[in-house]
N, C-alpha and C positions, 0 to 999 in steps of 0.2 A: 772194232771185235774181230778179236782171232777167229779163226774159223774151227768146226771142228776136231777135225783130222790134225791141225796144227795142234789143238790142246791135246789131243789124246796123245800125240806123237812125246809133246813136252813129257807130260805125267809119266808116261810110261818110259823116257828115259830119265827122269828125276828117283822114279820107285828104283830104276835097276839100280841108276850109281848107288843112290844111299845105299842097299839092300848089300852092294860089295863091299862101302866103306865100313857100313856095321859089321858086317859078318868077322873083318880081322879083330875089332875092338871087344863083338863077342866072345870070341875062342882064346883071346889073351886075358880079358875078365873072368870068365870060366875056367881057364888054364889055373889063374891064379888062386880061385876060391874067393876070392873078395874083392866088392867094388872099391875099396880105400886105398887098395895097393898103390905103389908111388905117390900118395898121397891124392889119389883119386885122378890120376891124370888118363886111364883107361877111361873112366866114364865122361870125363871132359872130349877127349876125341870122337869118345862115342855119337854125347850132344852134340859135338858140329857137324858130324856124319852130314844130317838133312840139308845143312848152312852150305855148307861145302860142296853139294850136290846143286844147288839150288843157286850157288855164284856162278858155279863153273856153267851151267846151262845158261844163268841170264850172260854172261859176255858171250856165249856162242853165239847166242839167237839176239844179242842186240837188244836186250828188256832187261837191263839191269836196275832201270827206273822205275819197274812196276813191281819192283819187291816191296814196295812200301817207304820207303827209305823216311818221309818227311813225319816228322814228330805227332801230328793230328791236334783235334782239340784239345783244351787241359780238360774238360771231362771226361773226357776218356779213358787220359792217365789216370785219373782221380778213382774213378770208377772200377780200373784196374787195379789198382793198389789197393784199394780198402776191400774188393769184395772176398777174396780169402778167407778177411776176418769176418765178414757178414756170413759165410756160411760154416766156416768152422768153428767158431765159437762159440755158437750155442748148444753144439753137438760136445762137445768138449766139457763147457760149465754144467751141462747136466748129467754128466758123466760123473765130475765132482761131486756134486750136487745129489748123484743116487747112488754113489758107494759103488756105482761100475770101476770106476776107477779112483783114486786119492792127486790129489794137487800137493805136489813137492813144492813145499811154501822155502823150504831152504833153498830152494833152485832157482824161487823168484828173483828175476831183475829188479835192480833199481831203477828209479826213475832215470837219471839219466842210463845207467847201461838199458833200456829199454828201449831210449831215444836213440841209443848208437848201436841197438839191434836193428830198431825201424830205419835207421837210414844205409848204415853203413850195410848189415847182412843184405837188403835186397838189394843194395846198391851191386856187391860183388855177384850176386845172384843173378842179375841180371845177364852178367858177361856168360854165362853155360847157356844159361833161356837162351839167350840171342841167336847160338848155334841151330835151335832147334827150331825156332820160330822162323828164321830166313827163311828154312825148309818148308814147314806145314802152313803156318799162315802165311809170310811172303810169296812163296811160290805155288804149293799144291793148291790151297782152298781157293783161292780166285780162279782158276784153271777147273775144277772142280766144278763150281759155284756155276759157270757163264756153261757147264756141260749139261747141269741135269738142277740147278738150285739151290737156295737155300737149304733146306731140309734134306735132303738128299745128300749132299754134298758135303755138306754137317758131319751127317751119319758115317757118311763115309769114313770121311781123312780122321773122324775120331776111331771108327773101327784100326784104320792102319796106323795111328798112333796107339792105341792098346799093343798091335800084336807087336808092331815096335821095341816094347817094352816088354811084351812076354817072355822073353830067354832069359831074362835077367828075375822076374821073377821066380820062374821053374828050375833054372840048370844054376843060377848066381844067387846072392844074401841080398837082394834086393827088398825083400821083405823078412824081416826081421823078428816078424809075430813066433806065435807056438798054434798058429791055426793052420789047418789042410791047405796045399795049394790051389787048393781046386776051390775053395771057398774067398781064399786073397784075389785070385786071380780076376771070381766073380764080383766082387766089390770094387776090384778095381776097375773092372767093363764099367761096371753101374756109372763111377765114378767122373772117369774120362770121358764117356761119352755125353753125362750128362753137361761138364762145364765145358764142354767144345762147344755149345752151342754160346755161350758166352763171350768165349775166343771165335769164333766166329761173325757173329755180330758186332763185336769192338773192333775186328782188325777191317769188316768189311762197310759200316757207319763211319769210322775215322779217315778212311782209305789209308790206314798204315802201321805198320807191322808193329810198331810200339807200345800199343796199348796191351798186345799178346805177349809182349817179353814181357813188357811189366806184372801182366794177372800172373803171370809161369813163377816167373821170381818171387812175387809175393807169397805165391800157395808153397813154393818150395819151402822159403823163408821162415814164415811161421808158419807150419803144421810140420813139416820135418823139420827146424831150427829153435822153435818155442813151445809150441803147444804139447809133442809130443814127448822130449823131455821134462815138463813143467806136471807129467801124468805119470802115476805109478804104478804098475802092475797090482791090480788086487783079488786076483784070479781068472775075468773073464776080461779081461780091457782090453787086451789084443783084440776084441772081437767084434769091437764096438767103434776102437779110434782108429786116425789113420787113413795110410790110402786102402788100407786092404781090411777096413770096417766098414762095420754095415751104416755106420752114425753117418759118416760123409757122405757115404753111396747115395742114402736117404734125402739127405740133404742136397745133393746135386742133383736130384731128381727135380725137384723143387727150381732148383737155377735154371737147369734145361729147360721146364714149361718156360719160366718167365722170359729166356732170351728165345725161344723161339718164337715166342710173341711176338717179340720186340722185330726178330730176323723178317718174319714172315711180310711185314709192315714197310720193309727197305724197301726204297724208291727203286725202278730199274736201272737207272745208272750206276748205282754201289753195286750192282749183281753183273754188270754186261762188262 
């Protein structure tokens, strides 16, 4: 187990380097006016800023193996893959059924197309997600957990994750809906804190960062790449769907409560 002082030092170094690298890409994205500039290259650089900071520090402190490179047990990977579908599909189905949004049948993929999406798009999404997860769950979370336990470490890491995204919501076009920025940020805040408990549990229980990478990739692929495009706006739709709507925020609270209970029961060797 690392000493408290060493943990704190490594966490501060990590946050400082991540902030420095991220600020470069914040500036580029905000100046360009779009996250899609250069095919999303600036966003990819931003997403790899936490990972780059973690890799550099792990090499400096000679702890690269502690990032969680082993794949872990298949059950954690399967849980990570299907969990975003479980907490998002009921929200979208309810929106479609109630008329809060309309299912766009014209864009509904064929079965082969859906299978290609479910495998290919998620695998592609894992590359960008890996950059974040090496940092947030590979490096930061285990050190925070050693300092303050599962619950407080998850909440703090989730808060940092929200703050890291905030410039893209407030000053760029991450939130493309028509709701007020304060509402979008509030819904995103609740969503991220809720699912952070799932990320934390899967990372610590499996002793691997790969379930967190897969969960992140699956979340982005299915919500941003499938369910949002399938939903036509009928007036108030953006208030309910996506990462900035109330539907997923409410769903994430349930996810958070479930994985908070599971995380509290982790054996001591998983959080030390």
